[in-house]
C-alpha positions in Angstrom: 300.7 72.0 14.9 297.5 71.4 12.8 295.5 70.4 15.8 296.6 73.5 17.7 295.7 75.8 14.6 292.3 74.2 14.2 291.6 74.5 17.9 292.5 78.2 17.8 290.4 78.7 14.7 287.5 77.0 16.4 287.7 79.2 19.4 287.9 82.4 17.3 284.9 81.1 15.3 282.9 80.4 18.4 283.8 83.9 19.8 282.6 85.6 16.6 279.4 83.6 16.7 278.8 84.6 20.3 279.5 88.3 19.6 277.3 88.2 16.5 274.4 86.7 18.5 274.9 89.3 21.3 274.8 92.1 18.8 271.7 90.7 17.1 269.9 90.2 20.5 270.7 93.8 21.5 269.5 95.1 18.1 266.2 93.2 18.1 265.3 93.5 21.8 266.3 97.0 23.0 263.6 98.9 21.2 262.7 101.4 18.6 263.3 104.7 20.2 265.6 106.4 17.8 263.7 108.9 15.6 264.8 110.8 12.6 263.3 112.7 9.7 263.5 111.6 6.1 261.8 112.9 2.9 258.7 110.8 3.7 258.4 112.0 7.3 259.4 111.0 10.7 260.6 107.4 11.2 261.7 105.3 14.0 264.4 102.6 13.9 266.1 100.3 16.3 268.3 102.0 18.9 271.4 100.0 18.1 271.3 100.1 14.3 274.8 101.7 14.2 276.2 99.0 16.4 274.8 96.3 14.0 276.2 98.2 11.0 279.7 98.6 12.5 279.7 95.0 13.4 278.9 94.1 9.8 281.6 96.4 8.5 284.1 94.7 10.9 283.1 91.2 9.8 283.4 92.1 6.1 286.9 93.7 6.8 288.0 90.7 8.7 286.8 88.4 6.0 288.8 90.4 3.3 291.9 90.5 5.4 291.7 86.7 6.1 291.1 86.1 2.4 294.1 88.1 1.3 296.4 86.7 4.0 295.2 83.2 3.4 295.9 83.5 -0.4 299.5 84.5 0.4 299.9 81.7 2.9 298.6 79.2 0.4 300.9 80.3 -2.3 303.9 80.3 0.0 303.0 76.8 1.5 302.2 75.4 -1.9 298.8 74.2 -0.7 297.5 74.4 -4.2 299.6 71.4 -5.2 297.7 69.3 -2.6 294.2 70.3 -3.8 292.3 67.7 -5.9 292.2 68.7 -9.6 288.4 68.9 -9.7 288.3 71.4 -6.9 291.1 73.5 -8.4 289.3 73.6 -11.7 286.1 74.7 -10.1 287.9 77.3 -8.0 289.3 78.7 -11.2 285.9 78.7 -12.9 284.4 80.4 -9.9 286.9 83.2 -9.9 286.5 83.7 -13.7 282.7 83.6 -13.3 282.6 86.9 -11.6 283.2 89.3 -14.6 280.7 87.6 -17.0 278.1 87.6 -14.3 278.7 91.3 -13.6 278.4 92.1 -17.3 275.2 90.1 -17.7 273.8 91.8 -14.5 274.6 95.2 -16.0 272.6 94.4 -19.1 269.7 92.9 -17.0 269.7 95.9 -14.6 267.0 98.5 -14.7 267.6 102.3 -14.8 264.1 103.1 -13.4 264.1 105.6 -10.5 263.8 104.0 -7.1 262.0 105.5 -4.0 264.3 105.6 -0.9 263.8 106.9 2.5 265.3 110.2 1.4 263.3 110.6 -1.8 263.6 109.5 -5.3 267.0 108.2 -6.5 267.1 108.7 -10.3 270.8 108.3 -11.2 270.5 105.8 -14.1 274.0 104.4 -13.8 273.8 104.0 -10.0 270.5 102.1 -10.4 271.9 99.8 -13.1 275.2 99.2 -11.2 273.3 98.3 -8.0 271.2 95.8 -9.9 274.3 94.3 -11.6 276.0 93.9 -8.2 272.9 92.4 -6.7 272.4 89.9 -9.5 276.1 89.0 -9.4 275.8 88.3 -5.7 272.7 86.2 -6.1 274.3 84.1 -8.8 277.5 83.6 -6.8 275.5 82.6 -3.7 273.8 79.9 -5.9 277.2 78.7 -7.3 278.5 78.6 -3.8 275.6 76.6 -2.5 275.9 74.2 -5.4 279.6 73.8 -4.7 278.8 73.1 -1.1 276.2 70.5 -1.9 278.7 68.9 -4.4 281.4 68.9 -1.8 279.1 67.3 0.9 278.3 64.5 -1.5 281.9 63.7 -1.7 282.5 64.3 -5.3 285.8 66.3 -4.6 287.4 63.6 -2.4 290.6 62.1 -3.7 
C-alpha cells in the first residue's frame, strides 16, 4: 500500500512539475504584446500573465487543500505518535512562531506611501500589513530552510 501511494504521489508531483514548466515556458517565450494603460502611461506585459497567475492560484489552493486533508488524515491515523520527539517539538515551535513574527513584522513595517503601477498607494495600515506579511514570510522561509538543512544532516533520525 505504501509503495502504491508513494508511486501515485511521485506521478502527480512529476505531472505538476511538467505543467509548471510548460506554463513558465509559455509565459516567457510567447511575447510581450498585451498592452494596457496605468497611471504612469502605456505598458506592455507578457501575453500569458493571466495563465501564470491562475496556475499560481491553483497551486496555492491545492497546497492548502492537501495541508488540511493531510492534517485530518494524520490525526486519524495517529501518525503523530510515530514522529520523533525532536521533530514534533520543532513543528510545534514552527506553528507558534507565526504570531510573534507577524507582530514583530507589524512593528518593523513602514507606513510610507508606495508608488505602484496605478499611482501612489498611501493607505498606512495596508502598507504596514503588507510589510508585516512579507517579513513573516521571509523569516518562515529561513526557518524552513534551517529545518531542511538540519533534517538532511540526520539530526531528526530515531
